[in-house]
N, C-alpha and C positions, 0 to 999 in steps of 0.2 A: 451627641445628638440623641434624642429620645425618639423611638419609633412607636407610633401609636397605630393600633388597628382601628380603623374607622368603619364601623359597621352601619353608619347612617347613610352610606352611599355617597357622601360628599368626598371630594378630593381636594388636595391643596395643603397649605401649611398652617400650622397652629403654633404660635409663639416660638418660631424657630424649629419646630419639630416636623418631621416628614410623616405624612399619612401614607399608609399602605392602602391603596384603593382596591378593595375586594370586589370580585365579581363571581357570581355563582353560576357555574356551567356544569350541567349534568350532576348536580348535587355535590360538586367539588368546589371548595373555596380556593381561588387563586388570587394572588396579589401582584399588582404591577410594581416593578422596581423603578424608582426615580431618584436621580441625584437632586438634592436640594438646590433651588435656584438662589444664588447669592448675588446676582448681578446688580441689584439695587442697594446692596449694603455698602457702607462706607468702610474703607480699610482702617483698622485699628491695630495698635501694638498688642500682640498676643504672646503670652508666656505660659507654658505648661510644664509641670514637673510630674514625673512618675517615679515610683520606687518599687523595688522588689529584691529578692534574695535567692541565692542558690546555696543549699546546704551541702557540705562536703565532708568527707572523712578527715579526721585529724591528721592522718599521714599525708594526705593531699595538701592540706593547708601548710604543713611543714615544708613540703617540696616547693610550694610557691614562695614561702619566706626565704628559703635557701637558694632560690633561682635554679632549681633542678627539674624543670619541666622540659621534656624533650622537644616539644613543638615550639617552645619559646615563651615569652612573657604573656600569660593569659589576659592580663589587664590591657596591654597594648592591642592585642587582637580584638578584644571586646569593645574597646573604644572606637577603633576604626570601623568594625562591623556595625556598631550602633549608629555611628554618624551616617554611614552609607544607607543603612536601613531606613532612617528617618527620611532621607531624600527619596526613597523608593516606595514610600507608604501608598501612594495612589495605584501603584502597580499591583500591590498585594491586597488592597482594599478598594475595589472598583468604584465605590460611591464617594470616596474621599476626593477632594479637589486637589489639583496640582498647585502646590504652594511654593513661593520663593522663600526658602528658609534663610534666615540671617545668622543663626547661631544654633549649633547643637553641641551639647556638652554632656559627658558621662563622668560621674564621680563613682569610684569603686573603692570599697573599704574591706579589708580582710579582717575577719574576726577569728576566734578560735575554732569555729565550726562552720563558717559560711563566708560568702562574699555578698556584701550588701551593696546595692547599686541604686543610683539616682540619675535619671536622664532629664535634661532641661532643653527645651526647644523654644526659640524666639523667632517671630516673624511679624511683619506689618502686613496684615491680610484682612479679608472679609469674613473669614471663618477661623475657628479655633485650631490649635495645634496639639491637642491632647492625644489624638491618634498617632501623630508622629512621635510624641514622647513615649507613648506605650510601645510602639513598634521598635524604637531605638533601644529601649530598656530590655524588651523581651529578646531581641536578637543578640544584644550584648550578653545576656545571661546564657542563651543557647550556645554562643561561641565559647564561653567559659567552659560549659559542659563538654563541648567538642574537644577543646584543647586538653582537658583533664580526664577524659573518659577512660583512658588506659589505666589510670590510678584509682578510679572510682568503682570499677567492676570487681565483683567477687569471683570466686573460683568457678562459678557456673556462668559467668559472663553477664550477670545481672547487676543492677544498681540499687542495692538495698538502702543506701543512705542518701544518695543524690536526689535532690528535690528542688524544683523552682517553685517559689510560693510568694504570697503577699504582694502580688503585682497590683498596683492601684495608682490612680491619679491623686497626688497629694496637694496640687495647687494648679489653678487655672485663673489667669488674670487677663482682663481686657482693659485697655487704656486708650482713650481718645488721642489721636495725633493731630496737633494743630498744624495746618498747612499755611505757610506764609502767603 
């Protein structure tokens, strides 16, 4: 969803975007928060995919390969956390609509220096599922960090290598659903 600052004084929607309706009180600009009204939209099949990565120390990557992580398999923890996070997106992002998700999938790939992750979310709804895909992906990566943090810290308790990056939506598809 794109948020537009509407300085013309009009309120409402513009091509699926939300206007923030400003009002000037005591020379201060305030904006009214509104959830986009999707009540007149037709449900469509929605698929969104997001990707990102977490950079790790080579020693940590080797621990994952050997199954020597004290807290257990970081990929299983990340998948479960990502699935749960997608379902909880409206609690974390109050302007997101509560959606009935039909499928959440996380693909995790270990490289020599990182874990690359992709989240896919599917629903037949009136609004897109890209926020749910981004939430699933981000929480999955944060859980990998949590499971591996003991191995990523340096002698001062800092994380000189660990970095979550390149989080982005790589695909968003909307497809009409024929109702018999």
